[in-house]
N, CA, C and O atoms as CSV, one atom per row, in Angstrom:
chain,resi,resn,atom,element,x,y,z
A,1,UNK,N,N,1.227,-0.872,-0.124
A,1,UNK,CA,C,0.113,0.080,-0.586
A,1,UNK,C,C,1.150,1.460,-0.202
A,1,UNK,O,O,2.230,1.610,0.370
A,2,UNK,N,N,0.575,1.962,-0.584
A,2,UNK,CA,C,1.456,3.325,-0.863
A,2,UNK,C,C,1.470,4.260,0.434
A,2,UNK,O,O,0.725,4.131,1.406
A,3,UNK,N,N,2.576,5.335,0.240
A,3,UNK,CA,C,1.886,6.097,1.441
A,3,UNK,C,C,0.546,7.124,1.152
A,3,UNK,O,O,-0.417,7.320,1.892
A,4,UNK,N,N,0.837,7.702,-0.188
A,4,UNK,CA,C,-0.561,8.626,-0.445
A,4,UNK,C,C,-2.165,7.296,-0.084
A,4,UNK,O,O,-3.209,7.901,0.159
A,5,UNK,N,N,-2.236,6.375,-0.072
A,5,UNK,CA,C,-3.313,5.521,-0.176
A,5,UNK,C,C,-3.381,5.564,1.779
A,5,UNK,O,O,-4.479,5.470,2.329
A,6,UNK,N,N,-2.398,5.677,2.411
A,6,UNK,CA,C,-2.387,5.258,3.627
A,6,UNK,C,C,-2.838,6.795,4.205
A,6,UNK,O,O,-3.489,6.943,5.239
A,7,UNK,N,N,-2.586,7.389,3.743
A,7,UNK,CA,C,-2.648,8.780,4.115
A,7,UNK,C,C,-4.528,9.280,3.725
A,7,UNK,O,O,-5.171,9.983,4.505
A,8,UNK,N,N,-4.993,8.840,2.663
A,8,UNK,CA,C,-6.071,9.169,2.098
A,8,UNK,C,C,-7.090,8.023,3.374
A,8,UNK,O,O,-8.170,8.324,3.882
A,9,UNK,N,N,-6.497,7.058,3.540
A,9,UNK,CA,C,-7.417,5.909,4.666
A,9,UNK,C,C,-7.546,7.107,5.790
A,9,UNK,O,O,-8.713,7.451,5.973
A,10,UNK,N,N,-6.353,7.955,6.746
A,10,UNK,CA,C,-6.157,8.278,8.140
A,10,UNK,C,C,-7.173,9.302,7.539
A,10,UNK,O,O,-8.175,9.287,8.254
A,11,UNK,N,N,-7.333,10.342,6.323
A,11,UNK,CA,C,-7.983,11.745,6.243
A,11,UNK,C,C,-9.046,10.950,6.318
A,11,UNK,O,O,-9.429,11.049,7.484
A,12,UNK,N,N,-10.061,9.883,5.481
A,12,UNK,CA,C,-11.304,9.520,5.332
A,12,UNK,C,C,-11.604,9.055,7.201
A,12,UNK,O,O,-12.699,9.236,7.734
A,13,UNK,N,N,-10.787,8.653,7.696
A,13,UNK,CA,C,-10.890,7.892,9.310
A,13,UNK,C,C,-11.392,9.309,10.002
A,13,UNK,O,O,-12.462,9.684,10.482
A,14,UNK,N,N,-10.185,9.865,9.830
A,14,UNK,CA,C,-10.539,11.190,10.716
A,14,UNK,C,C,-11.572,12.231,10.839
A,14,UNK,O,O,-11.917,12.775,11.888
A,15,UNK,N,N,-12.150,12.507,9.343
A,15,UNK,CA,C,-13.133,13.048,8.976
A,15,UNK,C,C,-14.715,12.154,9.418
A,15,UNK,O,O,-15.758,12.650,9.843
A,16,UNK,N,N,-14.488,11.124,9.212
A,16,UNK,CA,C,-15.656,10.347,9.459
A,16,UNK,C,C,-15.861,10.494,11.366
A,16,UNK,O,O,-16.794,11.009,11.983
A,17,UNK,N,N,-14.700,9.879,11.857
A,17,UNK,CA,C,-14.691,9.858,13.401
A,17,UNK,C,C,-15.196,11.279,13.699
A,17,UNK,O,O,-16.365,11.263,14.087
A,18,UNK,N,N,-14.537,12.749,13.615
A,18,UNK,CA,C,-15.008,13.958,13.631
A,18,UNK,C,C,-16.670,14.537,13.486
A,18,UNK,O,O,-17.319,15.180,14.311
A,19,UNK,N,N,-17.126,13.981,11.930
A,19,UNK,CA,C,-18.619,14.238,11.532
A,19,UNK,C,C,-19.258,13.441,12.573
A,19,UNK,O,O,-20.144,14.082,13.139
A,20,UNK,N,N,-19.068,11.988,13.111
A,20,UNK,CA,C,-20.044,11.883,13.885
A,20,UNK,C,C,-19.758,12.068,15.659
A,20,UNK,O,O,-20.610,11.901,16.531
A,21,UNK,N,N,-18.600,12.380,15.825
A,21,UNK,CA,C,-18.517,13.667,17.221
A,21,UNK,C,C,-19.706,14.670,17.015
A,21,UNK,O,O,-20.732,14.885,17.660
A,22,UNK,N,N,-19.174,15.201,15.867
A,22,UNK,CA,C,-20.378,16.268,15.822
A,22,UNK,C,C,-21.887,16.383,15.656
A,22,UNK,O,O,-22.724,17.219,15.996
A,23,UNK,N,N,-21.916,15.210,14.996
A,23,UNK,CA,C,-23.401,14.991,14.960
A,23,UNK,C,C,-23.932,14.744,16.579
A,23,UNK,O,O,-24.887,15.251,17.168
A,24,UNK,N,N,-22.874,13.717,17.059
A,24,UNK,CA,C,-23.663,13.475,18.734
A,24,UNK,C,C,-24.013,14.585,19.339
A,24,UNK,O,O,-25.138,14.814,19.783
A,25,UNK,N,N,-22.344,15.875,19.414
A,25,UNK,CA,C,-22.690,16.730,20.028
A,25,UNK,C,C,-23.332,17.628,20.339
A,25,UNK,O,O,-23.498,18.200,21.417
A,26,UNK,N,N,-23.945,17.854,18.786
A,26,UNK,CA,C,-24.968,19.297,18.155
A,26,UNK,C,C,-26.016,18.590,18.389
A,26,UNK,O,O,-27.036,19.055,17.879
A,27,UNK,N,N,-26.176,17.375,19.131
A,27,UNK,CA,C,-27.940,16.743,18.764
A,27,UNK,C,C,-28.476,16.127,17.779
A,27,UNK,O,O,-29.532,15.511,17.923
A,28,UNK,N,N,-27.799,16.198,16.564
A,28,UNK,CA,C,-28.316,15.367,15.042
A,28,UNK,C,C,-28.609,13.998,15.755
A,28,UNK,O,O,-29.790,13.719,15.961
A,29,UNK,N,N,-27.840,13.312,16.063
A,29,UNK,CA,C,-28.127,11.481,16.495
A,29,UNK,C,C,-27.876,11.984,18.374
A,29,UNK,O,O,-26.982,12.525,19.024
A,30,UNK,N,N,-29.459,11.329,18.694
A,30,UNK,CA,C,-29.672,11.405,19.800
A,30,UNK,C,C,-29.090,10.603,20.930
A,30,UNK,O,O,-29.114,9.393,20.704
A,31,UNK,N,N,-28.526,10.985,22.190
A,31,UNK,CA,C,-28.037,9.797,23.174
A,31,UNK,C,C,-28.836,9.995,24.489
A,31,UNK,O,O,-28.776,10.855,25.368
A,32,UNK,N,N,-29.468,9.090,24.342
A,32,UNK,CA,C,-30.521,9.375,26.013
A,32,UNK,C,C,-29.385,9.240,26.831
A,32,UNK,O,O,-28.590,8.301,26.797
A,33,UNK,N,N,-29.330,10.620,27.866
A,33,UNK,CA,C,-29.113,10.362,29.030
A,33,UNK,C,C,-30.054,9.914,30.000
A,33,UNK,O,O,-29.678,10.112,31.156
A,34,UNK,N,N,-30.898,9.500,29.904
A,34,UNK,CA,C,-31.897,9.052,30.598
A,34,UNK,C,C,-31.608,7.182,31.088
A,34,UNK,O,O,-32.226,6.502,30.268
A,35,UNK,N,N,-31.203,6.674,31.673
A,35,UNK,CA,C,-30.849,5.578,32.210
A,35,UNK,C,C,-30.928,5.196,33.639
A,35,UNK,O,O,-30.904,6.088,34.487
A,36,UNK,N,N,-31.015,4.019,33.964
A,36,UNK,CA,C,-31.579,3.567,35.242
A,36,UNK,C,C,-31.051,2.254,35.596
A,36,UNK,O,O,-31.074,1.482,34.637
A,37,UNK,N,N,-30.629,1.809,36.570
A,37,UNK,CA,C,-30.047,-0.078,36.588
A,37,UNK,C,C,-31.251,-0.966,36.355
A,37,UNK,O,O,-32.409,-0.632,36.608
A,38,UNK,N,N,-30.822,-2.282,35.782
A,38,UNK,CA,C,-31.433,-3.315,35.550
A,38,UNK,C,C,-32.958,-3.529,36.788
A,38,UNK,O,O,-32.885,-3.285,37.992
A,39,UNK,N,N,-33.927,-3.914,36.229
A,39,UNK,CA,C,-34.913,-3.872,37.286
A,39,UNK,C,C,-34.748,-4.871,38.444
A,39,UNK,O,O,-35.109,-4.609,39.591
A,40,UNK,N,N,-34.267,-5.855,38.130
A,40,UNK,CA,C,-33.550,-6.695,38.996
A,40,UNK,C,C,-32.677,-5.973,40.711
A,40,UNK,O,O,-32.721,-6.252,41.909
A,41,UNK,N,N,-31.946,-4.929,39.801
A,41,UNK,CA,C,-31.187,-3.870,40.840
A,41,UNK,C,C,-32.150,-2.871,41.692
A,41,UNK,O,O,-31.711,-2.360,42.722
A,42,UNK,N,N,-33.410,-2.616,41.261
A,42,UNK,CA,C,-33.808,-1.533,41.789
A,42,UNK,C,C,-34.786,-1.672,42.755
A,42,UNK,O,O,-35.691,-2.489,42.585
A,43,UNK,N,N,-34.711,-0.786,44.031
A,43,UNK,CA,C,-35.517,-1.078,45.001
A,43,UNK,C,C,-36.554,-1.634,45.317
A,43,UNK,O,O,-36.743,-2.361,44.342
A,44,UNK,N,N,-37.265,-1.786,45.915
A,44,UNK,CA,C,-39.257,-2.016,46.061
A,44,UNK,C,C,-39.210,-0.908,45.970
A,44,UNK,O,O,-38.391,-0.017,46.196
A,45,UNK,N,N,-41.039,-1.086,45.285
A,45,UNK,CA,C,-41.516,-0.026,46.274
A,45,UNK,C,C,-41.911,0.861,47.049
A,45,UNK,O,O,-42.005,2.088,47.011
A,46,UNK,N,N,-42.183,-0.126,47.930
A,46,UNK,CA,C,-42.107,0.649,49.377
A,46,UNK,C,C,-40.868,1.245,49.685
A,46,UNK,O,O,-40.967,1.957,50.684
A,47,UNK,N,N,-39.458,1.212,49.076
A,47,UNK,CA,C,-38.537,1.334,49.735
A,47,UNK,C,C,-38.289,2.743,48.890
A,47,UNK,O,O,-37.508,3.499,49.466
A,48,UNK,N,N,-38.885,3.299,47.457
A,48,UNK,CA,C,-38.882,4.168,46.749
A,48,UNK,C,C,-39.797,5.461,47.511
A,48,UNK,O,O,-39.573,6.652,47.726
A,49,UNK,N,N,-41.184,4.321,47.839
A,49,UNK,CA,C,-42.001,5.805,48.130
A,49,UNK,C,C,-41.345,5.845,49.739
A,49,UNK,O,O,-41.784,6.853,50.293
A,50,UNK,N,N,-40.396,5.030,50.691
A,50,UNK,CA,C,-40.225,5.554,51.812
A,50,UNK,C,C,-39.191,6.778,51.244
A,50,UNK,O,O,-39.434,7.906,51.670
A,51,UNK,N,N,-38.268,6.648,50.484
A,51,UNK,CA,C,-36.985,7.298,50.064
A,51,UNK,C,C,-37.753,8.907,49.915
A,51,UNK,O,O,-37.320,9.991,50.305
A,52,UNK,N,N,-39.244,8.534,49.090
A,52,UNK,CA,C,-39.165,10.303,48.589
A,52,UNK,C,C,-39.942,10.324,50.344
A,52,UNK,O,O,-39.190,10.431,51.313
A,53,UNK,N,N,-40.729,10.265,50.443
A,53,UNK,CA,C,-41.190,10.801,52.286
A,53,UNK,C,C,-40.487,11.096,52.798
A,53,UNK,O,O,-40.680,12.159,53.387
A,54,UNK,N,N,-39.191,10.436,52.974
A,54,UNK,CA,C,-37.674,11.347,53.503
A,54,UNK,C,C,-37.426,12.523,53.145
A,54,UNK,O,O,-37.200,13.479,53.886
A,55,UNK,N,N,-37.463,12.502,51.812
A,55,UNK,CA,C,-36.591,13.436,51.073
A,55,UNK,C,C,-37.785,14.213,50.066
A,55,UNK,O,O,-37.525,14.579,48.920
A,56,UNK,N,N,-39.342,14.416,50.821
A,56,UNK,CA,C,-39.927,15.044,49.875
A,56,UNK,C,C,-39.509,16.635,49.850
A,56,UNK,O,O,-39.565,17.188,48.751
A,57,UNK,N,N,-39.020,17.538,51.190
A,57,UNK,CA,C,-38.415,18.667,50.869
A,57,UNK,C,C,-37.501,18.954,49.355
A,57,UNK,O,O,-37.845,19.850,48.585
A,58,UNK,N,N,-36.621,18.289,49.153
A,58,UNK,CA,C,-35.651,17.748,48.356
A,58,UNK,C,C,-36.810,17.893,46.789
A,58,UNK,O,O,-36.734,18.642,45.815
A,59,UNK,N,N,-37.826,16.793,47.161
A,59,UNK,CA,C,-38.284,16.925,45.841
A,59,UNK,C,C,-39.161,18.179,45.871
A,59,UNK,O,O,-39.619,18.362,44.744
A,60,UNK,N,N,-39.517,19.000,46.641
A,60,UNK,CA,C,-40.055,20.388,46.096
A,60,UNK,C,C,-39.301,20.988,45.731
A,60,UNK,O,O,-39.693,21.706,44.810
A,61,UNK,N,N,-37.911,21.144,46.082
A,61,UNK,CA,C,-37.395,21.702,45.592
A,61,UNK,C,C,-37.193,21.822,44.161
A,61,UNK,O,O,-37.168,22.843,43.474
A,62,UNK,N,N,-37.052,20.589,43.821
A,62,UNK,CA,C,-36.946,20.307,41.912
A,62,UNK,C,C,-38.410,20.172,41.495
A,62,UNK,O,O,-38.484,19.959,40.285
A,63,UNK,N,N,-39.702,20.231,42.154
A,63,UNK,CA,C,-40.773,20.839,41.466
A,63,UNK,C,C,-40.625,22.526,41.141
A,63,UNK,O,O,-40.856,23.069,40.061
A,64,UNK,N,N,-40.253,23.056,42.171
A,64,UNK,CA,C,-40.428,25.165,42.570
A,64,UNK,C,C,-39.333,24.949,41.458
A,64,UNK,O,O,-38.615,25.915,41.714
A,65,UNK,N,N,-38.624,24.204,40.200
A,65,UNK,CA,C,-37.889,24.474,38.901
A,65,UNK,C,C,-38.335,24.962,37.771
A,65,UNK,O,O,-37.575,25.570,37.017
A,66,UNK,N,N,-39.857,24.734,37.436
A,66,UNK,CA,C,-40.827,24.390,36.327
A,66,UNK,C,C,-41.904,23.941,36.271
A,66,UNK,O,O,-42.082,22.747,36.515
A,67,UNK,N,N,-42.790,24.659,35.979
A,67,UNK,CA,C,-44.131,24.157,35.864
A,67,UNK,C,C,-44.272,22.980,35.509
A,67,UNK,O,O,-45.222,22.420,36.056
A,68,UNK,N,N,-43.610,22.288,34.696
A,68,UNK,CA,C,-43.488,21.051,34.224
A,68,UNK,C,C,-43.031,19.978,34.307
A,68,UNK,O,O,-42.966,19.010,33.548
A,69,UNK,N,N,-42.537,20.304,35.796
A,69,UNK,CA,C,-42.107,19.052,36.677
A,69,UNK,C,C,-42.971,18.503,37.924
A,69,UNK,O,O,-43.836,19.095,38.569
A,70,UNK,N,N,-42.503,17.270,38.059
A,70,UNK,CA,C,-43.536,16.731,39.275
A,70,UNK,C,C,-42.178,15.661,39.356
A,70,UNK,O,O,-41.259,15.378,38.588
A,71,UNK,N,N,-42.614,15.223,40.793
A,71,UNK,CA,C,-41.603,13.933,41.505
A,71,UNK,C,C,-42.443,12.803,41.981
A,71,UNK,O,O,-42.887,12.825,43.129
A,72,UNK,N,N,-42.662,11.918,41.257
A,72,UNK,CA,C,-43.190,10.781,41.873
A,72,UNK,C,C,-41.800,9.448,41.910
A,72,UNK,O,O,-40.624,9.304,41.578
A,73,UNK,N,N,-43.276,8.477,42.752
A,73,UNK,CA,C,-42.324,7.157,42.450
A,73,UNK,C,C,-42.949,6.139,41.166
A,73,UNK,O,O,-44.131,5.799,41.119
A,74,UNK,N,N,-42.067,5.797,40.307
A,74,UNK,CA,C,-42.166,5.414,38.922
A,74,UNK,C,C,-41.821,4.038,39.405
A,74,UNK,O,O,-41.383,3.686,40.500
A,75,UNK,N,N,-42.254,3.027,37.854
A,75,UNK,CA,C,-41.612,1.843,37.667
A,75,UNK,C,C,-41.377,1.748,36.165
A,75,UNK,O,O,-42.370,1.858,35.445
A,76,UNK,N,N,-40.282,1.574,35.650
A,76,UNK,CA,C,-39.779,1.353,34.031
A,76,UNK,C,C,-40.061,0.161,33.929
A,76,UNK,O,O,-40.398,0.022,32.753
A,77,UNK,N,N,-40.146,-0.970,34.533
A,77,UNK,CA,C,-40.214,-2.125,35.024
A,77,UNK,C,C,-41.206,-2.759,34.246
A,77,UNK,O,O,-42.040,-1.980,33.785
A,78,UNK,N,N,-41.382,-4.176,33.916
A,78,UNK,CA,C,-42.529,-4.726,33.592
A,78,UNK,C,C,-43.413,-5.018,35.012
A,78,UNK,O,O,-43.146,-5.145,36.207
A,79,UNK,N,N,-45.080,-5.056,33.841
A,79,UNK,CA,C,-45.930,-4.507,35.288
A,79,UNK,C,C,-45.667,-6.191,35.950
A,79,UNK,O,O,-45.206,-7.081,35.235
A,80,UNK,N,N,-45.950,-6.356,37.044
A,80,UNK,CA,C,-45.784,-7.671,37.980
A,80,UNK,C,C,-44.403,-7.542,38.847
A,80,UNK,O,O,-44.107,-8.316,39.758
A,81,UNK,N,N,-43.434,-6.199,38.319
A,81,UNK,CA,C,-42.291,-6.180,39.269
A,81,UNK,C,C,-42.623,-5.556,40.156
A,81,UNK,O,O,-43.278,-4.528,39.982
A,82,UNK,N,N,-42.207,-6.067,41.581
A,82,UNK,CA,C,-41.863,-4.426,41.996
A,82,UNK,C,C,-40.792,-3.928,42.928
A,82,UNK,O,O,-40.360,-4.133,44.062
A,83,UNK,N,N,-40.562,-3.094,41.770
A,83,UNK,CA,C,-39.217,-2.597,41.621
A,83,UNK,C,C,-39.981,-1.259,41.068
A,83,UNK,O,O,-40.833,-1.264,40.179
A,84,UNK,N,N,-39.316,0.332,42.053
A,84,UNK,CA,C,-39.185,0.648,42.065
A,84,UNK,C,C,-38.266,1.955,41.524
A,84,UNK,O,O,-37.359,1.496,40.830
A,85,UNK,N,N,-38.179,3.586,41.611
A,85,UNK,CA,C,-37.613,4.413,41.659
A,85,UNK,C,C,-38.086,5.918,41.692
A,85,UNK,O,O,-39.247,6.192,41.390
A,86,UNK,N,N,-37.282,6.784,42.019
A,86,UNK,CA,C,-37.955,8.418,41.572
A,86,UNK,C,C,-37.733,8.466,40.362
A,86,UNK,O,O,-36.814,7.967,39.713
A,87,UNK,N,N,-38.928,9.320,39.931
A,87,UNK,CA,C,-39.453,9.490,38.705
A,87,UNK,C,C,-39.365,11.130,38.661
A,87,UNK,O,O,-40.054,11.866,39.368
A,88,UNK,N,N,-38.383,11.569,37.695
A,88,UNK,CA,C,-39.073,12.981,38.068
A,88,UNK,C,C,-38.987,13.544,36.180
A,88,UNK,O,O,-38.112,13.263,35.361
A,89,UNK,N,N,-40.039,14.256,36.021
A,89,UNK,CA,C,-40.784,14.226,34.394
A,89,UNK,C,C,-40.841,16.167,34.527
A,89,UNK,O,O,-41.064,17.003,35.403
A,90,UNK,N,N,-40.456,16.139,32.939
A,90,UNK,CA,C,-40.664,17.921,32.838
A,90,UNK,C,C,-40.789,18.182,31.480
A,90,UNK,O,O,-40.970,17.350,30.592
A,91,UNK,N,N,-40.697,19.224,31.385
A,91,UNK,CA,C,-41.350,19.708,29.843
A,91,UNK,C,C,-40.984,19.762,28.987
A,91,UNK,O,O,-41.409,19.179,27.989
A,92,UNK,N,N,-39.677,20.776,29.080
A,92,UNK,CA,C,-38.864,21.462,28.127
A,92,UNK,C,C,-37.228,21.140,28.612
A,92,UNK,O,O,-36.779,20.465,29.539
A,93,UNK,N,N,-36.484,22.056,27.396
A,93,UNK,CA,C,-35.150,21.493,27.696
A,93,UNK,C,C,-34.818,22.285,28.842
A,93,UNK,O,O,-34.503,21.637,29.841
A,94,UNK,N,N,-34.812,23.973,28.968
A,94,UNK,CA,C,-34.721,24.280,29.903
A,94,UNK,C,C,-34.884,24.188,31.592
A,94,UNK,O,O,-34.186,24.727,32.450
A,95,UNK,N,N,-36.037,23.324,31.743
A,95,UNK,CA,C,-36.445,22.054,32.923
A,95,UNK,C,C,-35.771,21.399,33.267
A,95,UNK,O,O,-35.600,21.216,34.472
A,96,UNK,N,N,-34.897,20.573,32.030
A,96,UNK,CA,C,-34.479,19.660,32.470
A,96,UNK,C,C,-32.739,20.302,32.682
A,96,UNK,O,O,-31.881,19.788,33.399
A,97,UNK,N,N,-32.619,21.271,32.013
A,97,UNK,CA,C,-30.776,21.885,32.485
A,97,UNK,C,C,-31.174,22.321,33.872
A,97,UNK,O,O,-30.390,22.051,34.782
A,98,UNK,N,N,-32.664,23.173,34.244
A,98,UNK,CA,C,-31.940,23.526,35.772
A,98,UNK,C,C,-32.188,22.029,37.019
A,98,UNK,O,O,-31.512,21.698,37.994
A,99,UNK,N,N,-33.448,21.422,36.414
A,99,UNK,CA,C,-33.072,20.036,37.361
A,99,UNK,C,C,-31.101,19.241,37.159
A,99,UNK,O,O,-30.373,18.960,38.111
A,100,UNK,N,N,-30.863,19.133,36.160
A,100,UNK,CA,C,-28.987,18.799,36.063
A,100,UNK,C,C,-28.724,19.708,37.088
A,100,UNK,O,O,-28.545,19.255,38.219
A,101,UNK,N,N,-28.666,20.999,36.879
A,101,UNK,CA,C,-27.725,21.715,37.796
A,101,UNK,C,C,-27.970,21.310,39.152
A,101,UNK,O,O,-27.132,20.757,39.865
A,102,UNK,N,N,-29.548,21.704,39.602
A,102,UNK,CA,C,-29.706,20.764,41.191
A,102,UNK,C,C,-28.977,19.679,41.670
A,102,UNK,O,O,-28.260,19.674,42.671
A,103,UNK,N,N,-29.209,18.717,40.866
A,103,UNK,CA,C,-28.839,17.708,41.105
A,103,UNK,C,C,-27.099,17.610,41.394
A,103,UNK,O,O,-26.377,17.030,42.204
A,104,UNK,N,N,-26.928,18.452,40.334
A,104,UNK,CA,C,-24.870,18.737,40.591
A,104,UNK,C,C,-24.715,19.011,42.094
A,104,UNK,O,O,-23.916,18.439,42.835
A,105,UNK,N,N,-25.645,20.023,42.458
A,105,UNK,CA,C,-25.248,20.700,43.802
A,105,UNK,C,C,-25.563,19.746,44.804
A,105,UNK,O,O,-24.611,19.665,45.580
A,106,UNK,N,N,-26.536,18.955,45.131
A,106,UNK,CA,C,-27.238,18.077,45.962
A,106,UNK,C,C,-27.062,16.488,45.624
A,106,UNK,O,O,-26.772,15.807,44.640
A,107,UNK,N,N,-27.428,16.267,47.103
A,107,UNK,CA,C,-27.285,14.549,47.194
A,107,UNK,C,C,-28.737,14.377,46.710
A,107,UNK,O,O,-29.603,15.251,46.652
A,108,UNK,N,N,-28.841,12.945,46.342
A,108,UNK,CA,C,-30.058,12.316,46.322
A,108,UNK,C,C,-31.254,12.001,46.820
A,108,UNK,O,O,-31.701,12.693,47.735
A,109,UNK,N,N,-31.807,11.180,46.443
A,109,UNK,CA,C,-32.725,10.591,47.599
A,109,UNK,C,C,-32.563,9.164,47.996
A,109,UNK,O,O,-33.499,8.468,48.391
A,110,UNK,N,N,-31.299,8.752,47.868
A,110,UNK,CA,C,-30.995,7.552,48.165
A,110,UNK,C,C,-30.944,5.865,47.703
A,110,UNK,O,O,-30.423,4.856,48.177
A,111,UNK,N,N,-31.849,6.200,46.428
A,111,UNK,CA,C,-32.318,5.533,45.573
A,111,UNK,C,C,-32.556,5.711,43.859
A,111,UNK,O,O,-33.030,6.793,43.513
A,112,UNK,N,N,-32.345,5.017,43.117
A,112,UNK,CA,C,-32.082,5.324,41.860
A,112,UNK,C,C,-33.126,6.396,41.158
A,112,UNK,O,O,-34.290,6.009,41.049
A,113,UNK,N,N,-32.815,7.634,40.704
A,113,UNK,CA,C,-33.511,8.208,39.774
A,113,UNK,C,C,-33.940,8.543,38.386
A,113,UNK,O,O,-32.972,8.622,37.630
A,114,UNK,N,N,-34.986,8.743,37.867
A,114,UNK,CA,C,-34.927,8.551,36.346
A,114,UNK,C,C,-36.084,9.644,36.075
A,114,UNK,O,O,-37.245,9.687,36.480
A,115,UNK,N,N,-35.035,10.878,34.890
A,115,UNK,CA,C,-35.743,11.504,34.327
A,115,UNK,C,C,-36.169,11.189,33.052
A,115,UNK,O,O,-35.445,10.752,32.158
A,116,UNK,N,N,-38.019,11.543,32.934
A,116,UNK,CA,C,-38.298,11.335,31.742
A,116,UNK,C,C,-39.130,12.817,31.206
A,116,UNK,O,O,-39.956,13.494,31.818
A,117,UNK,N,N,-38.584,12.990,29.909
A,117,UNK,CA,C,-39.576,14.067,29.076
A,117,UNK,C,C,-40.899,14.045,28.705
A,117,UNK,O,O,-41.027,13.203,27.816
A,118,UNK,N,N,-41.650,14.427,28.896
A,118,UNK,CA,C,-43.027,14.413,28.624
A,118,UNK,C,C,-43.563,14.462,27.029
A,118,UNK,O,O,-44.769,14.450,26.782
């Protein structure tokens, strides 16, 4: 393989990787930030409910960030599994950014939390 071919291949790889990174960072290709542990690793509904009750002031602080924000116990698992987490629902990108900012400065609920856009 000639030197020119190697340079051409490297250039194509660099351009492809750069375009892919720009697409991901620019939002063209969505990358979900909303993940949670597998259902088998989530706390029971009773444990998640108790965590929300213990941290009601924190839930109130989150809900105060926007009209479309709510904090509840939710289950992302199939029906019949007694597994849950704290579900924060929001309605807009600015609300999501406000939630992320608050979460960066505060401790959570002690159980997994899942952010869901309406």
